[in-house]
C-alpha atoms as one frame of an Amber mdcrd trajectory, in Angstrom:
protein
  -7.783 -36.471  -3.792  -9.883 -35.042  -0.984 -13.564 -35.458  -0.333 -14.458
 -31.996  -1.629 -12.453 -32.563  -4.818 -14.465 -35.696  -5.490 -17.713 -33.949
  -4.638 -17.168 -30.664  -6.493 -14.619 -31.580  -9.153 -11.339 -29.931 -10.012
 -11.560 -26.296  -8.929  -8.465 -25.283 -10.911 -10.024 -26.532 -14.131 -13.302
 -24.836 -13.281 -11.504 -21.554 -12.548  -9.626 -21.666 -15.853 -12.825 -22.028
 -17.832 -15.341 -20.080 -15.792 -13.154 -17.104 -14.827 -10.931 -16.882 -17.898
  -9.569 -13.388 -18.487 -10.376 -12.128 -14.990  -7.924 -11.119 -12.284  -7.466
 -13.786  -9.635  -8.144 -13.066  -5.977  -4.462 -13.557  -5.179  -3.363 -11.110
  -7.878  -5.968  -8.595  -6.737  -4.837  -8.846  -3.108  -1.197  -8.380  -4.137
  -2.093  -5.349  -6.273  -4.082  -3.779  -3.428  -1.168  -4.397  -1.050   1.246
  -2.659  -3.434  -1.115   0.276  -3.951  -1.555   0.652  -0.208   2.190   0.668
   0.275   2.583   3.497  -2.227  -0.123   5.503  -0.494   1.470   5.085   2.917
   4.929   6.083   1.686   3.507   9.169   0.003   1.694  10.149   3.199   4.877
   9.650   5.215   6.834  11.789   2.758   4.226  14.542   3.048   4.361  14.434
   6.843   8.148  14.632   6.779   8.082  17.583   4.412   5.526  19.385   6.584
   7.741  18.841   9.643  10.750  20.201   7.747   8.780  23.271   6.626   7.622
  23.987  10.204  11.128  23.537  11.543  12.637  25.915   8.986   9.901  28.495
   9.605  10.616  28.366  13.318  14.345  28.875  12.665  13.636  31.891  10.456
  11.202  33.405  12.923  13.550  33.054  15.827  12.395  32.545  19.339  13.868
  32.419  22.783  17.246  31.376  21.444  19.576  33.105  19.027  20.170  30.976
  15.932  23.770  30.258  15.039  25.012  32.158  11.993
């Protein structure tokens, strides 16, 4: 048992009683991390789709080269 445990008491017991029914900081951080991951994958998918759309438009428009048919 450390000095702070003796001075402040059992923090796990205190958390169970004082913060009952609330999301823990660890759970909140994990949830935020997962949400951020979903946002970044969606943004990457949008960027990839935009690149594909530009590339196809350029192929349709033509340019200095003749597209293969």
